C-alpha positions as CSV (number, residue, x, y, z in Angstrom):
1,M,-13.3,85.8,120.8
2,R,-16.3,87.0,118.9
3,P,-19.8,85.7,119.9
4,Q,-20.2,84.3,116.4
5,S,-16.9,82.3,116.8
6,R,-17.9,81.0,120.2
7,A,-21.3,79.9,118.9
8,R,-19.6,78.2,115.9
9,D,-17.1,76.4,118.2
10,L,-19.9,75.3,120.5
11,V,-21.9,73.9,117.5
12,S,-18.8,72.2,116.3
13,A,-18.1,70.6,119.7
14,L,-21.5,69.1,119.7
15,R,-21.0,67.3,116.4
16,P,-21.4,63.5,116.7
17,P,-19.1,61.2,114.8
18,P,-20.0,61.0,111.0
19,R,-21.5,57.5,111.2
20,L,-23.6,58.6,114.2
21,V,-24.8,61.6,112.3
22,D,-26.3,59.5,109.6
23,W,-27.9,57.0,111.9
24,S,-29.1,59.9,114.2
25,I,-30.9,61.5,111.2
26,L,-32.7,58.2,110.5
27,A,-33.6,57.8,114.2
28,V,-35.0,61.4,114.4
29,V,-36.9,61.0,111.1
30,V,-38.5,57.7,112.3
31,F,-39.4,59.2,115.7
32,E,-40.9,62.2,114.0
33,A,-43.1,60.0,111.7
34,V,-44.2,57.8,114.5
35,S,-44.8,60.6,117.0
36,G,-46.6,62.6,114.4
37,L,-49.0,59.8,113.5
38,V,-49.6,58.9,117.2
39,S,-50.4,62.6,117.9
40,F,-53.3,62.3,115.5
41,T,-55.1,60.3,118.2
42,I,-54.5,62.7,121.1
43,A,-57.1,65.4,121.7
44,T,-56.8,66.2,125.4
45,P,-54.2,68.5,127.0
46,E,-52.6,65.6,129.0
47,G,-50.9,64.5,125.8
48,W,-48.8,67.7,125.4
49,P,-45.4,66.1,126.1
50,L,-45.6,64.1,122.9
51,F,-46.2,67.3,120.8
52,W,-43.3,69.1,122.5
53,A,-41.0,66.1,122.0
54,H,-42.1,66.0,118.3
55,R,-41.2,69.7,117.8
56,I,-37.9,69.6,119.8
57,A,-36.7,66.5,117.9
58,G,-37.7,68.1,114.6
59,L,-35.7,71.3,115.4
60,T,-32.7,69.1,116.5
61,L,-32.8,67.7,113.0
62,I,-31.6,71.1,111.7
63,F,-28.3,70.6,113.5
64,L,-27.8,67.1,112.3
65,L,-28.6,68.1,108.7
66,G,-26.1,71.0,109.1
67,Y,-23.4,68.5,110.2
68,K,-24.2,66.2,107.3
69,L,-24.1,69.0,104.7
70,A,-20.9,70.4,106.0
71,R,-19.3,67.0,105.5
72,V,-20.6,66.3,102.0
73,R,-21.2,69.7,100.4
74,H,-18.3,69.2,98.0
75,R,-20.1,66.2,96.5
76,L,-23.1,68.4,95.8
77,T,-21.3,71.5,94.5
78,D,-18.6,69.8,92.4
79,S,-20.1,68.0,89.4
80,T,-17.1,65.7,89.2
81,H,-18.3,64.0,92.4
82,W,-21.8,63.4,91.1
83,R,-22.9,59.8,91.1
84,P,-26.3,58.1,90.3
85,T,-26.9,58.1,94.1
86,T,-26.4,61.9,94.2
87,A,-29.9,62.5,92.8
88,L,-31.3,60.5,95.7
89,S,-29.3,62.6,98.2
90,V,-30.7,65.8,96.7
91,V,-34.3,64.6,96.8
92,T,-33.9,63.4,100.4
93,L,-32.4,66.8,101.3
94,L,-35.3,68.6,99.6
95,A,-37.9,66.5,101.4
96,A,-36.1,67.2,104.8
97,V,-36.0,70.9,104.1
98,G,-39.7,70.8,103.0
99,A,-40.7,69.0,106.2
100,L,-38.8,71.4,108.4
101,A,-40.0,74.5,106.5
102,T,-43.7,73.6,106.5
103,G,-43.6,72.5,110.2
104,I,-41.9,75.8,111.3
105,G,-44.2,77.8,109.1
106,W,-47.3,76.1,110.6
107,V,-46.1,76.8,114.1
108,A,-45.5,80.4,113.2
109,G,-49.2,80.6,112.1
110,V,-48.8,80.5,108.3
111,D,-52.2,79.4,107.1
112,V,-52.1,78.8,103.4
113,R,-53.7,76.0,101.3
114,L,-51.9,74.2,98.5
115,A,-54.8,73.0,96.4
116,Y,-56.8,70.7,98.7
117,W,-54.2,70.5,101.5
118,T,-53.3,72.8,104.4
119,L,-49.7,73.5,105.2
120,L,-49.9,71.0,108.0
121,S,-51.1,68.3,105.6
122,V,-48.1,69.1,103.3
123,H,-45.8,68.8,106.3
124,V,-47.2,65.4,107.1
125,G,-46.7,64.3,103.5
126,F,-43.1,65.4,103.5
127,G,-42.5,63.6,106.8
128,L,-44.0,60.3,105.5
129,V,-42.0,60.4,102.3
130,L,-38.8,61.3,104.1
131,V,-38.7,58.0,106.0
132,P,-38.2,55.7,103.0
133,L,-35.9,58.3,101.4
134,V,-33.6,58.4,104.4
135,V,-33.5,54.6,104.6
136,A,-32.7,54.4,100.9
137,H,-30.0,57.0,101.2
138,L,-28.4,55.3,104.2
139,T,-28.2,52.0,102.3
140,T,-26.2,53.6,99.5
141,R,-23.4,54.3,102.0
142,F,-24.2,51.7,104.6
143,R,-21.7,51.9,107.5
144,L,-22.5,50.7,111.0
145,P,-21.2,52.8,113.9
146,T,-18.0,51.4,115.5
147,R,-17.2,51.1,119.2
148,R,-15.0,54.2,118.9
149,D,-18.1,56.2,117.9
150,F,-19.6,55.5,121.3
151,H,-17.5,57.2,123.9
152,R,-20.1,57.0,126.6
153,R,-19.7,60.3,128.4
154,R,-18.7,62.4,125.5
155,T,-21.5,61.0,123.3
156,T,-24.1,61.5,126.0
157,I,-23.0,65.2,126.4
158,K,-23.1,65.8,122.7
159,Y,-26.6,64.5,122.3
160,A,-27.8,66.2,125.5
161,G,-26.5,69.4,124.0
162,L,-28.2,68.8,120.6
163,L,-31.5,68.2,122.3
164,A,-31.0,71.3,124.4
165,G,-30.3,73.3,121.2
166,G,-33.6,71.9,119.7
167,A,-35.4,72.9,122.9
168,L,-33.9,76.5,122.8
169,L,-35.0,76.8,119.2
170,F,-38.5,75.7,120.1
171,R,-38.7,78.2,123.0
172,A,-37.3,81.0,120.7
173,Q,-40.0,80.4,118.1
174,T,-42.7,80.4,120.8
175,F,-41.3,83.7,122.2
176,L,-41.2,85.2,118.7
177,N,-44.8,84.2,118.1
178,E,-45.8,86.0,121.3
179,V,-43.7,89.1,120.7
180,L,-44.8,89.5,117.0
181,D,-48.4,88.4,117.9
182,T,-48.5,85.9,115.0
183,P,-51.5,83.7,114.3
184,G,-49.4,80.9,115.9
185,T,-50.2,82.3,119.3
186,D,-53.8,81.0,119.0
187,R,-52.9,77.4,118.3
188,R,-54.0,74.6,120.6
189,F,-51.3,72.4,122.0
190,T,-51.9,70.1,119.0
191,G,-50.9,72.8,116.7
192,S,-54.4,73.4,115.3
193,Q,-55.5,76.9,114.5
194,P,-58.9,78.3,115.5
195,R,-62.0,78.6,113.3
196,S,-64.7,80.7,114.8
197,G,-68.4,81.2,114.1
198,D,-71.5,79.1,114.3
199,G,-73.0,76.5,112.0
200,N,-71.8,74.8,108.8
201,E,-70.0,77.8,107.4
202,A,-67.8,78.3,110.5
203,F,-65.3,75.6,109.8
204,P,-63.8,73.9,106.7
205,V,-65.1,70.9,104.9
206,T,-62.5,68.1,105.0
207,S,-62.5,64.4,104.3
208,W,-60.3,61.7,105.6
209,V,-58.1,60.2,102.9
210,A,-60.5,59.3,100.0
211,D,-63.9,59.5,101.7
212,D,-66.1,61.6,99.3
213,P,-69.6,60.1,98.8
214,E,-72.4,61.5,96.8
215,P,-74.9,63.7,98.7
216,I,-77.3,61.5,100.7
217,D,-81.1,61.9,100.5
218,P,-82.4,61.9,104.1
219,E,-85.7,60.6,102.9
220,A,-84.1,57.5,101.4
221,W,-81.6,57.0,104.3
222,S,-82.0,55.1,107.5
223,L,-79.9,54.3,110.6
224,S,-79.6,50.7,111.8
225,I,-78.6,49.6,115.3
226,R,-77.6,46.0,115.4
227,G,-75.2,43.4,116.8
228,A,-75.2,42.6,120.5
229,V,-78.7,43.9,121.1
230,E,-82.0,42.3,121.9
231,T,-84.0,44.5,119.6
232,P,-82.3,45.6,116.4
233,L,-83.6,48.9,115.1
234,S,-83.9,50.7,111.8
235,L,-84.7,54.4,112.2
236,S,-85.6,57.0,109.5
237,Y,-84.2,60.5,109.6
238,D,-87.6,61.9,110.8
239,Q,-87.3,59.5,113.8
240,L,-84.0,61.1,114.9
241,S,-85.3,64.4,116.1
242,P,-82.6,66.5,117.8
243,E,-83.6,65.9,121.4
244,S,-80.1,66.4,122.9
245,E,-77.3,68.9,122.5
246,C,-73.8,69.4,123.6
247,E,-70.9,71.9,123.1
248,A,-67.9,70.1,121.9
249,L,-64.5,71.0,120.4
250,L,-63.7,69.4,117.0
251,D,-59.9,69.3,116.5
252,C,-59.2,68.2,112.9
253,T,-55.9,66.6,112.0
254,S,-55.6,68.9,109.0
255,G,-54.7,71.6,111.4
256,W,-57.8,73.6,112.7
257,Y,-60.2,73.4,115.6
258,T,-63.7,74.8,116.3
259,V,-66.1,74.8,119.2
260,Q,-69.7,74.2,118.1
261,R,-73.1,73.5,119.6
262,W,-74.3,70.2,118.2
263,Q,-77.8,68.8,118.3
264,G,-78.9,65.2,117.8
265,V,-79.6,62.0,119.6
266,R,-77.6,60.5,122.5
267,V,-76.0,57.2,121.6
268,G,-77.0,56.0,125.1
269,A,-80.6,56.5,124.3
270,L,-80.3,54.4,121.1
271,L,-78.5,51.6,123.0
272,D,-81.3,51.6,125.6
273,A,-84.0,51.5,122.9
274,A,-82.2,48.5,121.2
275,A,-81.5,46.8,124.6
276,A,-77.8,46.4,124.4
277,V,-76.7,43.1,126.1
278,D,-74.9,43.2,129.4
279,D,-71.6,42.0,128.1
280,A,-71.4,44.5,125.2
281,A,-68.1,46.3,125.4
282,Y,-67.8,48.5,122.2
283,V,-69.9,50.5,119.9
284,R,-68.8,50.8,116.2
285,F,-70.0,53.6,114.0
286,V,-70.0,52.8,110.3
287,S,-70.2,55.4,107.5
288,V,-71.9,54.9,104.1
289,T,-68.3,54.8,102.7
290,G,-67.3,51.8,104.9
291,Y,-65.2,54.1,107.1
292,R,-65.7,53.1,110.8
293,W,-64.5,53.8,114.3
294,S,-65.3,52.2,117.7
295,L,-65.6,53.6,121.2
296,P,-65.8,51.7,124.5
297,I,-69.5,51.4,125.3
298,E,-69.4,53.7,128.4
299,E,-67.8,56.4,126.3
300,A,-70.1,55.8,123.4
301,R,-73.2,56.3,125.7
302,E,-72.1,59.9,126.3
303,A,-71.5,60.5,122.6
304,L,-73.9,62.2,120.3
305,L,-75.1,61.4,116.8
306,A,-75.7,64.9,115.4
307,T,-78.2,66.0,112.8
308,H,-77.6,69.7,113.4
309,V,-74.8,72.1,114.2
310,G,-75.5,75.6,115.5
311,E,-79.2,75.2,114.9
312,E,-78.5,74.3,111.2
313,R,-79.1,70.9,109.6
314,L,-75.7,69.3,109.0
315,S,-74.5,69.9,105.5
316,H,-73.3,67.0,103.4
317,G,-69.7,68.1,103.6
318,H,-69.8,68.0,107.4
319,G,-71.3,64.5,107.6
320,G,-75.0,65.0,107.1
321,P,-77.5,63.5,107.6
322,L,-75.8,62.0,110.7
323,R,-72.3,62.5,112.2
324,L,-70.7,61.1,115.4
325,I,-69.7,63.7,118.0
326,A,-67.1,62.2,120.3
327,P,-65.7,64.8,122.7
328,G,-62.1,64.2,123.6
329,R,-61.4,62.5,120.3
330,R,-59.7,63.9,117.2
331,G,-61.7,64.8,114.1
332,F,-61.0,61.7,112.1
333,Q,-62.7,59.6,114.8
334,W,-65.9,61.7,114.5
335,V,-67.3,59.4,111.8
336,K,-69.3,61.2,109.0
337,W,-72.4,60.0,107.1
338,V,-73.2,57.3,109.8
339,E,-75.6,54.7,108.6
340,R,-75.0,51.9,111.1
341,V,-74.3,51.4,114.7
342,D,-72.8,48.0,115.7
343,V,-72.9,47.0,119.3
344,R,-70.0,44.6,119.8
345,R,-68.4,42.4,122.5
346,R,-64.9,42.9,121.1
347,G,-62.9,45.8,119.7
348,D,-62.2,46.3,116.0
349,P,-58.4,46.6,115.3
350,A,-59.0,46.4,111.6
351,Q,-60.6,49.9,111.7
352,W,-57.0,51.3,111.4
353,I,-56.7,49.7,108.0
354,V,-60.1,50.9,107.0
355,T,-59.1,54.5,107.7
356,L,-56.5,54.2,104.9
357,V,-58.6,52.4,102.3
358,S,-62.2,53.5,102.7
359,G,-63.5,55.6,99.9
360,F,-61.2,54.0,97.3
361,D,-63.4,52.1,94.7
């Protein structure tokens, strides 16, 4: 038997029942969307298993889509089988192929921009759109799996084999990156690609969702520290001389990272000057756009409010006049254009909503 035939027979043997294929595609797509969004909050290497699971599950989707297309290809190629729902099927397929292609391309080191977005941002967009499309597609031919579909041992072996196939594809791509020395070999575990140099020009200007304020005049701007403090403060830009510095890695969710030397004021020094109360638990950093993020107070004390990067005054695009530097956090948590520091006794769960709506007027 030829190797191609053996491989074809093996792939065929791993095919789940038709109903399970449809529901498995939905499960993988939902997992990919959830794991992808959760991965945005992970910046330290301890979180690598989630990124590996995301990539392996995504590559496993290739097999499931192949099984699906093998079963329904006649409906797509023969116009007599076209129905109003066929258009939805085609759009769903295109979104799935787009998500896979952009994800694989990004891992391989393809670094292109489509207008404002990086290839990784486009991948995220395809993934988010794919969830409602798959749900809508599934409802057009809604069929629950039957008991016969769940032959326990056989089904377990099939899905173990599919995941093993996804893992082999993942390792094969990693191996090819190393052999061909593609730009993908320089990625962090998060998938982000490096940006080198010092200062404002060393890394891209990006904004989270719609945040894009007008340039801020430092002479007319001030920083307020308020909330659970005994002495609320209002400080001008000149009063925030860069007395402290740190080297920190900024890992942006748009797909790049950079290590820079930041200069500014330690948040702990500001909390001491304002006399934060003993039961204060969180510190919230608020942008001129209304965007905000909170850190536990002990973590916040070690953070920096930067006025400079690489000995240069922070440019407007990078968050000047003042930006939060939070080592160990992803870039969207490094609040730009900070104008207020709120010391709080409780957390701020609504900040997740604000990340989606801030900047929209």
